[in-house]
N, C-alpha and C positions, 0 to 999 in steps of 0.2 A: 360793643364793650360790655363786659360783665358788670352786673350791679354789685353793690357792697354785700348784699345778702348772698349772692353767688360765691363771692370770694370767701366770705366767712364760713360757708359750708365746705368749700373745697380745701381750705387751709388745714383743718384738722385731719382730713384724709391724707393729704400730702405729708403732713408732719408725722402721722402714724407710720406711713411707709418708710420715710427716711429714718425714723427711730428704730424700726425693725431692721433696716439695713445696717445701722450702726451696731445694734446688739448682735446681729449675725456675724459681722466682721470682727467684733471684739471677743465673742465667745466660741467661735469655731475652733476646734472640731467637736465641741460639746462632749468631750470625754471626761466626765466629772470624777474626781477622786477626793471625797470629803474626809478620808481617813488620814491623809498625809498632805496637808496644804503646804504650798511653797512659801518661802519667806518673801515679804514685800520689800522691794529694793528702793530705799529712800534716796540713795545717791550712788553714782557709779558712772562708768564709761557709756557714752551715748553713741550709737551707731547711726550712720547716715540713712540707711534703709529704714530703721525704726523711726527716725525723725520724720521722714517723708511720708511713710505709710500712716502714721498717727495724725499728721496734719491733714492729709487728703481725706481720711475717714470722716472727719467732722466738717469739712468744707461744704458739703451739700446742705447740712442743717443750717449753717450760718448763711449760706446763699439764699435758702428759702425764707428764712426769717428776715434777712436784710431786704429781700424783695417785698415781703409783707409789711415791714416796718416803715418803708419810705412814705407810704400814704397815711401814716398815723400822726396825730398832732403831737404826741409825746414820744418821739422816736427814741430818744436816749434812755428813757425809763423802760421802754419796751426792750431795748438792747440789754440793759443792765439786768432786768428780770430774767431774761432768757440766758444771759451769761451765767447767772447763779444756778439756774436749773441745769444748764449744760455741765457746769462744774460738778454738781451732785451726780449727774448721770455718768460722767466720765470716771469719777472716783469710785462709784459703785461697780462699774464694769471692770475696772482695774482690780478692785478687791475680789471680785468673783473669779478673776483669772488665777488667784491663789490655788484654786481647786481644779485648774485645767493645765494641760501641758503647754503653758504660755509663760511669759516673763512679766509679772506685775511690777510696775515701777512708777514712781512719782513723776519722772520725766515724761512718761506717756501722757499723763493728765495735762501737763503743761503744754505739750505739743497739740493735744486735742483742743485746748483753749485757743491756741494760736490758729489752728485750722478753722475754728468757729469764727474768730475775729476776721481772718482773711476772707472767708466765705461771705460773711456779713458785708464787708466792704465791696466785694464783687457784686453781690446781689443788689445792694443799695444803689450802686452806680449803674448797673445794667438795666434796671427796671424800665426806665423811660425808653431806652433804645429797643429792647426786646418787646416791650409792650406795643411800641409803634409798629414793629414788624408783624406781630400777631394780629394787630388791627388791620393791617394791609392784606393779610392772608386769611380771610374769613372762611375760605373753603375747608379748613381743617374741621369745621363743624360737621361736614358731610363725610368725613373720613370713615372707612370701614373699620370699626373697632375690633372686630374679631381678628383682623390681621395683626393687631398688636399682641393678641394672645398667642398667635402662631409664631411671631418673631421672638417673643419671650421664651416660648417652649423650645424653639430652635437654639437659642443661646444657652439655655439651661442644659439641653441635651448635649451640646457641643463643648461647653466651657465650664460646667460645674466643677468646683464650687464657686466659680465667678470671683475668686480673690486673686488679683494680680500681685506680683511680687517684683521687687527690685533686687532680690538676692541673686547674685551672679551664679551661684552653684545651681539654683533651681532652674534658671533660664538655660544654663549650659546643659543640664540634664535633659531638658526638652529638646534642645538642638541636637544633642548626641543621638537621640532616638532616630534621627533621619537615616543614619547609616548603621545603627546597632540593631534595628528591627528588620525583619524580612520584608522585602519589597512586595513579594507575591502574597497578598492577603485579599483575595477578590471579594469575599463577603464583607469585610470591613470597608474596603474601598467603595463598593457599590452602595453600602448603607449610607456613607457620608455623601455620595453623589445624590441620593434620593433626598436626604435631609436638606442639602444645599438648594436643590430645586424647589422644595416646599418653602423654605425660608425666604428665598429670593423672590418667589412668586408673591409671597405675602408683602414683602418690602415694596415691590414694584406696584402692586395694587393699592397699597396704602397711599403711595405718592399720587397715583392716578385718581383715586377717590377723593383726595384732598385738592384736586384741581392743579396738581403739579406734575402733569404727565411728562413735561419736558425734562424733568429731573428723575424720572423713574429708573432708568438704566444706570444713571450715575449713582443714585442711592444704592442700587443693588451691588454695583462694583465696590462702593465704599464698605457696605456690609460684609462682602466677601473678604476684603482685605482686613477688616477688623476681626473677623473670626479667625482668619489665618494667623494674624498677629497674636490673638489671644491664646492660640495653641502653644505659644512659646513663652508668654509672660504670665499666664495663669498657672497657679500651683497645681501639681499633680496631673499634668497632661500627657507628656511623653507620646506625642502623636505618631511619630514614624512617617516615612515617606508615603505609605499607603493612605493615611488620612489626608495629608496635604494634597496628594494627587486626586483624592476623592472630592475634596472641597473645590479644587480648581476645575476638575472635570464637571462637577455640578454646575458651576458658573457657566461653562461653555455649553452644556446641555440646555440650561435655562435660557441662555442668550439665543440659542437656536429656536427653542419653543416659543419664546416671546415674540418672534417675528411671524408666528402663525396668526390666523384669524381668531377672534375671541373664543368662539365655540370650540374649535379644535384645540386651542391652548388650554381651556379649562378641562376638556376631556383628557388631554395628555397629562395635566397635573394630577388629576384623579388617578390615572393609571400608574403614574410614578409613585404616588403615595401608597397605593395598594400593593405594588410590587415591593416597595421598601418595607412595608409592614410584614408581608408574607415572608420576605427574605429572612427577617429576624424571627418571626413567630414559629416557623417550622424547621428552623435550624436545630440540630445538626444533620437532618435528613437521614437519620439512621432509625432502625426499628428495634423495639425491645418487647419481650414477652416474659411474663404477663404484664399488662399495663398497670401503671401506677394509679392511685386513687385520685379522684377529683376533689379539690379543696373548695368547699362552699363558703368559707369565711373570707370576706374581702381582705386583701393585703396580708394574707396569712404568712406568705414567705417573707415579706418585708418586715413584719413585726417579729418574726422568729429570728431574724439576723439583725445586723446593724442597719437601721432605717436609712441612713444616708447613702448606703451602697445601692439602694433601690431607686433613688431619686432620679438618676439619669435614665434608667430603664423606663420608669413611669412617664417621664417627660417625653421620651422618644415615642412611646405608645400614644400618648395624647396628641403629639404633633402629627403622627401619621393618620390616626383616626379622625382628628379634627380637620386635616387637609382633605381627606376623602369626602367628608360631609360638606365642607366649605366649597370645594371646587365643583362638586356635582350640583349643589343647590344654586351656585352662581350660573350653572349651565342649564338650569330650568327644572331640576328635580325637586320633589316635595320633601321638606325637611323631616316631617314625621316618618314618612316611608323610608327615607335614607337612614334615619337614625335606627329604625328597627333592623334594616338590612345590615348595617354596620355592626350592630350588637350581635346579630346572628353570626356574622363573619368572625367576630372576636370569639364567640363561644365555640364555633367550629375549630378554630385554631387552638384554643385552649384544650378542647377535648382531644385533638390530635396529639397534643403534647403529652398525654398519658402514655403514648407509645414511643416517645422520644427520650433517649438517655440524657441525663444532666438537666432535664427540664422539670418544672413544677406546674402542674395544671391547676388553675384556680379561677374563680369567677371575677377577679379584679378587672380584667380587660373589658368585660361586658359592662360593668358599671362605669368605666372610663368612657366607653363609647356613648352611653346614655348621657353621661355628664357633659361631654363635649357637644352633643346635640342640644341639650338644654342651654349651654352657654352660648352657642351660636344663635339660638332663638332669642335669648335675652339681649345679645348685642345687636341683633337685627331689629327687634321691636323698639330698642332704645333710640334708634336713628329715626327721628321724626322728619317728614318732609318739610322743607323750608317754605314759608308762606310767600305767595307771589307779592313782590314789592317790598319784602322785608330786607 
């Protein structure tokens, strides 16, 4: 069991992440217009979708604080203090929506408070049961932390902006893409096959490293279904049949590779990650002369356009580069040498893009490769071996 000091250190980190999630969901798409603010709606018609989304947005905050508040002597004072702080936060976020293409309304603040209260009740009631389960599964302390990074990158690359919707028209638009888009999109299909293999390999290894090997394949299947479902309920997806087939084909390929011996399986994962990266990096496989200039300022193309449009591309690159490093190191390669090799590979692909139309050659991918190597090193050294008899 964690000590009180451990909990006191982890609570602020968890709160910061949840608050960032709330701010992200409330202020997306960050298209500010301070010259023509929208009127604040004090009363009006309430939509069911708006009600549910505003309640769900604040439930994680309430759940986390309800969980933390159960072990405190003055539970209700803790609840009231955070209720006031949450009210201030919700009001401020709604007021900021006056300058965004959103609809700021008093009803949203009320629904946010309802979500906080419901989350508190759920977290308060669930702490004993969930804590008991966590105490029974001590193996999570040995889990491979870098797999969490890969899973998060997979989900961002597949489902950005990660905002689900209950709006029927948005869901219908995603569904219509199945027959409105061309089925024959081999590059797009193969890209999603590769991403699925990487993500599912990470999910399965996470379960196995946490001593839950019997649930590894079930967890991978659940992750596949969740990503496929997200393609239809997350805003702005329009996947098309090519993406759906790619994710499904990725699960079938991973299921086959997962039956191999560990060494061969890690090697195959590395080759899949490499092929997926190259498939994207040297597209469109055409040549232009004279070559374009190499941009030596990191993230130059991202900063010159809308930053959010580059998030999916950067997440995809980090996923592939991180998977190359992770799988080869798991197979016995030295992390330092593989980081250098991966950075050289990224540089070679970027240099080649000078000769490819519609591409911008820059140093960003090299820095991402080095960063993923550092992150893998940090996650590996953070896992200390358990003491005998502990």
